[in-house]
C-alpha positions as CSV (number, residue, x, y, z in Angstrom):
1,X,87.3,105.0,119.4
2,X,88.4,101.7,117.9
3,X,88.8,101.8,114.1
4,X,86.6,99.4,112.3
5,X,88.1,96.7,110.1
6,X,87.0,97.0,106.5
7,X,85.4,94.0,104.9
8,X,84.7,94.3,101.1
9,X,83.0,91.3,99.5
10,X,81.9,90.9,95.9
11,X,80.0,88.3,93.9
12,X,80.6,87.7,90.2
13,X,78.7,90.1,88.0
14,X,76.0,88.2,86.0
15,X,75.5,88.1,82.2
16,X,72.2,89.6,81.2
17,X,71.6,87.5,78.1
18,X,68.8,85.8,80.0
19,X,67.0,86.0,83.3
20,X,68.6,84.7,86.5
21,X,68.6,81.1,87.7
22,X,68.8,79.7,91.2
23,X,72.6,79.4,90.9
24,X,72.8,83.2,90.8
25,X,70.7,83.4,94.0
26,X,73.0,80.8,95.6
27,X,76.2,82.8,95.2
28,X,74.5,86.1,96.4
29,X,73.1,84.3,99.4
30,X,76.6,82.9,100.4
31,X,78.1,86.3,100.1
32,X,75.2,87.8,102.0
33,X,75.8,85.5,104.9
34,X,79.4,86.5,105.1
35,X,78.5,90.2,104.9
36,X,75.9,89.9,107.6
37,X,78.3,88.1,109.9
38,X,80.9,90.8,109.5
39,X,78.3,93.5,110.2
40,X,77.4,91.6,113.4
41,X,81.0,91.8,114.6
42,X,80.9,95.5,113.7
43,X,83.2,95.5,110.7
44,X,82.8,98.2,108.1
45,X,81.2,96.1,105.4
46,X,80.7,96.9,101.7
47,X,79.0,94.3,99.6
48,X,79.0,94.6,95.8
49,X,77.1,92.7,93.1
50,X,75.8,93.6,89.7
51,X,75.6,92.8,86.0
52,X,78.0,92.3,83.1
53,X,76.4,94.0,80.2
54,X,79.2,94.4,77.5
55,X,79.5,90.8,76.5
56,X,78.9,90.0,72.8
57,X,76.4,87.3,73.7
58,X,74.2,90.0,75.2
59,X,74.3,91.9,71.9
60,X,73.7,88.6,70.0
61,X,70.5,87.7,72.0
62,X,69.2,91.2,71.8
63,X,69.6,91.1,68.0
64,X,67.8,87.8,67.8
65,X,64.9,89.1,69.8
66,X,64.7,92.4,67.8
67,X,65.2,94.5,70.9
68,X,67.7,97.5,71.0
69,X,70.7,96.3,73.0
70,X,70.6,99.1,75.6
71,X,66.9,98.4,76.2
72,X,67.6,94.6,76.4
73,X,70.4,94.8,79.0
74,X,68.5,97.3,81.1
75,X,65.4,95.0,81.2
76,X,67.4,92.0,82.3
77,X,69.6,93.9,84.7
78,X,66.5,95.2,86.4
79,X,65.4,91.6,87.0
80,X,68.8,90.7,88.6
81,X,68.4,93.7,90.9
82,X,64.9,92.6,91.8
83,X,66.4,89.2,92.6
84,X,68.6,90.8,95.3
85,X,65.6,92.6,96.8
86,X,63.3,89.5,96.8
87,X,66.0,87.3,98.5
88,X,66.9,90.0,101.1
89,X,70.5,90.4,99.8
90,X,72.2,93.2,101.8
91,X,74.4,94.5,99.0
92,X,75.5,98.1,99.4
93,X,75.8,98.7,95.6
94,X,74.6,97.2,92.4
95,X,77.0,97.9,89.5
96,X,76.2,97.8,85.8
97,X,79.2,97.7,83.5
98,X,77.4,100.0,81.0
99,X,77.6,102.8,83.6
100,X,79.8,105.9,82.9
101,X,81.7,105.4,86.1
102,X,82.7,101.9,85.1
103,X,83.7,102.9,81.5
104,X,86.0,105.6,82.9
105,X,87.6,103.3,85.5
106,X,88.2,100.4,83.1
107,X,89.7,102.7,80.5
108,X,91.9,104.1,83.3
109,X,93.0,100.6,84.3
110,X,93.7,99.7,80.7
111,X,95.8,102.8,80.3
112,X,97.9,102.1,83.4
113,X,98.8,98.7,82.0
114,X,99.5,100.1,78.5
115,X,101.6,103.0,80.0
116,X,103.8,100.4,81.7
117,X,104.6,98.9,78.3
118,X,102.7,95.7,79.0
119,X,100.1,95.9,76.2
120,X,101.3,95.4,72.6
121,X,99.8,95.0,69.2
122,X,99.8,91.6,67.4
123,X,97.6,89.0,65.7
124,X,95.3,86.6,67.4
125,X,94.6,83.2,65.9
126,X,92.8,80.6,67.9
127,X,89.5,79.4,69.3
128,X,86.9,81.7,71.0
129,X,83.9,80.5,72.9
130,X,81.2,83.1,72.9
131,X,79.4,81.4,75.8
132,X,82.5,81.8,78.0
133,X,83.6,85.1,76.3
134,X,87.0,83.4,76.4
135,X,89.9,82.4,74.3
136,X,90.4,78.6,74.5
137,X,93.4,76.4,73.7
138,X,92.9,73.4,71.5
139,X,94.1,71.2,74.4
140,X,91.3,72.5,76.6
141,X,88.6,71.4,74.1
142,X,86.7,68.1,74.6
143,X,85.8,66.5,71.4
144,X,86.3,69.8,69.7
145,X,83.9,71.6,72.0
146,X,84.0,74.0,75.0
147,X,83.8,71.8,78.1
148,X,81.7,74.4,79.9
149,X,79.1,75.1,77.2
150,X,79.3,71.9,75.0
151,X,79.5,74.1,71.9
152,X,82.0,74.3,69.1
153,X,84.1,77.5,69.5
154,X,84.7,79.9,66.6
155,X,88.1,80.0,65.1
156,X,89.3,83.6,64.9
157,X,92.1,85.3,63.1
158,X,92.3,89.1,63.8
159,X,94.6,92.0,64.7
160,X,94.6,92.5,68.4
161,X,96.3,93.9,71.5
162,X,97.9,91.6,74.0
163,X,98.7,91.9,77.7
164,X,102.0,90.5,78.9
165,X,100.3,88.0,81.1
166,X,103.2,85.5,80.8
167,X,105.4,87.8,82.7
168,X,103.5,87.2,85.9
169,X,103.5,83.4,85.9
170,X,105.9,82.9,88.8
171,X,104.2,85.6,90.9
172,X,100.8,84.0,90.3
173,X,102.1,80.6,91.3
174,X,103.4,82.1,94.5
175,X,100.1,83.7,95.3
176,X,98.3,80.5,94.7
177,X,100.7,78.6,96.9
178,X,100.3,81.2,99.6
179,X,96.5,80.9,100.0
180,X,94.9,83.4,97.6
181,X,92.3,80.9,96.5
182,X,90.0,78.9,98.9
183,X,89.4,76.0,99.1
184,X,92.9,74.7,98.5
185,X,91.8,72.2,95.9
186,X,90.7,75.1,93.6
187,X,94.2,76.6,93.9
188,X,95.7,73.2,93.1
189,X,93.6,73.0,89.9
190,X,95.1,76.2,88.7
191,X,98.6,75.3,89.7
192,X,98.3,72.0,87.7
193,X,97.1,74.0,84.7
194,X,99.9,76.5,85.0
195,X,102.5,73.8,85.2
196,X,101.0,71.8,82.3
197,X,100.1,74.7,79.9
198,X,102.3,77.5,81.1
199,X,101.0,81.0,80.8
200,X,100.6,82.8,77.5
201,X,100.0,86.5,76.9
202,X,96.3,87.4,76.9
203,X,94.4,89.0,74.0
204,X,92.7,92.1,75.5
205,X,90.9,93.6,72.6
206,X,88.3,92.7,70.0
207,X,87.8,94.3,66.7
208,X,84.8,94.8,64.3
209,X,82.4,95.1,67.2
210,X,79.8,97.8,67.9
211,X,79.1,96.9,71.5
212,X,81.5,97.3,74.4
213,X,84.0,99.8,75.9
214,X,86.4,101.5,73.4
215,X,90.1,100.9,74.0
216,X,91.6,104.1,75.2
217,X,94.7,103.5,73.1
218,X,92.9,102.7,69.8
219,X,89.2,103.4,69.5
220,X,88.9,100.9,66.5
221,X,89.1,98.2,69.2
222,X,86.9,97.3,72.1
223,X,88.3,96.2,75.4
224,X,88.1,92.4,75.9
225,X,85.1,91.8,78.0
226,X,86.9,90.0,80.9
227,X,89.3,92.8,81.3
228,X,86.3,95.1,81.4
229,X,84.2,92.9,83.7
230,X,86.9,92.2,86.3
231,X,87.5,96.0,86.6
232,X,84.0,96.3,88.2
233,X,85.4,95.3,91.6
234,X,87.5,98.5,91.6
235,X,84.8,100.7,90.1
236,X,82.4,99.6,92.7
237,X,84.7,99.8,95.8
238,X,83.0,102.9,97.2
239,X,82.8,106.4,95.7
240,X,86.6,106.8,95.9
241,X,87.5,103.1,95.7
242,X,88.1,103.4,99.5
243,X,87.2,99.8,100.2
244,X,89.8,98.4,97.8
245,X,91.4,95.9,98.1
246,X,88.6,93.3,98.4
247,X,88.8,90.9,101.3
248,X,86.8,88.4,99.3
249,X,85.7,87.7,95.7
250,X,83.0,85.0,95.9
251,X,82.8,83.2,92.5
252,X,81.8,79.9,90.9
253,X,84.5,77.4,89.9
254,X,84.0,78.0,86.1
255,X,85.5,81.5,86.3
256,X,88.3,80.7,88.7
257,X,91.1,81.1,86.1
258,X,89.9,84.7,85.2
259,X,89.7,85.8,88.9
260,X,92.7,84.0,90.3
261,X,95.2,84.2,87.4
262,X,94.3,86.9,85.0
263,X,92.9,89.4,87.6
264,X,95.9,89.4,89.9
265,X,98.2,89.9,87.0
266,X,96.3,92.9,85.7
267,X,96.3,94.4,89.2
268,X,100.0,93.8,89.6
269,X,100.7,95.4,86.3
270,X,98.5,98.4,87.0
271,X,100.0,98.9,90.5
272,X,96.9,98.0,92.6
273,X,96.9,96.1,95.8
274,X,95.6,92.5,95.5
275,X,92.4,91.0,97.0
276,X,93.0,88.9,100.1
277,X,91.0,85.8,99.0
278,X,89.0,84.3,96.1
279,X,86.3,82.0,97.5
280,X,85.4,79.4,94.9
281,X,82.1,77.5,95.2
282,X,80.8,74.6,93.2
283,X,77.8,74.5,90.9
284,X,74.1,73.8,91.7
285,X,73.2,70.8,89.6
286,X,70.0,69.1,88.5
287,X,70.4,65.3,88.3
288,X,74.1,65.8,88.5
289,X,74.3,68.2,85.5
290,X,75.4,71.8,85.8
291,X,72.5,74.2,85.8
292,X,72.9,77.0,83.2
293,X,70.9,79.2,80.9
294,X,72.7,77.8,77.9
295,X,71.8,74.2,78.7
296,X,68.2,75.2,79.4
297,X,67.8,73.3,82.7
298,X,67.3,76.3,84.9
299,X,65.1,77.0,87.9
300,X,63.8,80.6,88.1
301,X,64.5,81.9,91.7
302,X,61.8,84.6,91.5
303,X,59.2,82.0,90.6
304,X,60.5,79.7,93.4
305,X,60.1,82.5,95.9
306,X,56.4,82.8,95.0
307,X,55.9,79.2,96.1
308,X,58.1,78.9,99.2
309,X,59.3,81.3,102.0
310,X,62.6,83.0,101.0
311,X,64.1,82.2,104.4
312,X,63.5,78.5,103.7
313,X,65.2,78.7,100.3
314,X,68.1,80.6,101.7
315,X,68.5,78.1,104.5
316,X,68.3,75.2,102.2
317,X,70.9,76.5,99.8
318,X,73.3,77.4,102.6
319,X,72.8,74.2,104.6
320,X,72.4,71.5,101.9
321,X,74.8,72.6,99.2
322,X,78.5,72.1,100.3
323,X,80.5,75.2,99.5
324,X,83.5,73.2,98.2
325,X,81.6,70.9,95.9
326,X,78.7,70.8,93.5
327,X,75.3,70.2,95.1
328,X,72.1,68.9,93.7
329,X,68.9,70.9,93.9
330,X,65.3,69.7,93.8
331,X,62.0,71.2,95.0
332,X,61.3,67.9,96.7
333,X,64.4,68.2,98.9
334,X,63.5,71.9,99.6
335,X,60.0,70.9,100.7
336,X,61.3,68.1,102.9
337,X,63.8,70.4,104.6
338,X,61.2,73.2,105.1
339,X,58.7,70.8,106.7
340,X,61.3,69.1,108.9
């Protein structure tokens, strides 16, 4: 009997600070098409999606709404899971980063890097965008604001733990040059940034927080949410992580740096095999502007599915939005494509 090829595909896990928009459906549909194709050619397919629940912006919104944080993230995570069912997404698992299995796996991953001597204590001083849950350089700001969220980042000065990310610069460059990221132009964007800015060590902890996963080397600190979130791909790779390494991480261009620079470096440090590819798609836009919850110009995919057949929406998004670039969405275009 011929042994089946494994095909493990993931989407990004979604923040649950608000309900899903059509961009979330778009990414899941793209990954679903790939998963269904590989099942047709009789590969052993495992498709993972889920929700990122340990971010500080989730805790902040829950506090503003007066809802206990655990209840808040569960409510919104359930809606993202419903999205998968409504749009006939054929995911094999739906991971939540508040699950016990994930907490254990991320702490194990953190320990492996620490035991290698590549996590050290220091002091972080710099800009932090809560929307991105990311540390930003002053050079990356546009008019003093985060280019992604158009908000002024907070300046932080705090004791922290750092990962020796800079050690992996040359290895990351080689991976990017050898086809880790598709399409090629997305790899070139990262290569340009690496050559212009270099690669600094990464702050991998936050202090004075009551939401998140405790650092296994110092419980006074929480694990930085991106270190936590990226680890979901290993946590969810089957009951014994038997599907790792992933053949494909399907992500949006805004989080390419985290997946194609930081994530491979963490895996190299911890001794894991690397994913084969990171597929980077563009944004869905409305009148040329990025669609996002923070900008308030979103289209609710669950409401859209009440008005139009799901297969028509799936077809429109796959057919009309070019994978490599941004694509504009409108209901008028959807109706026209459906009728024609």
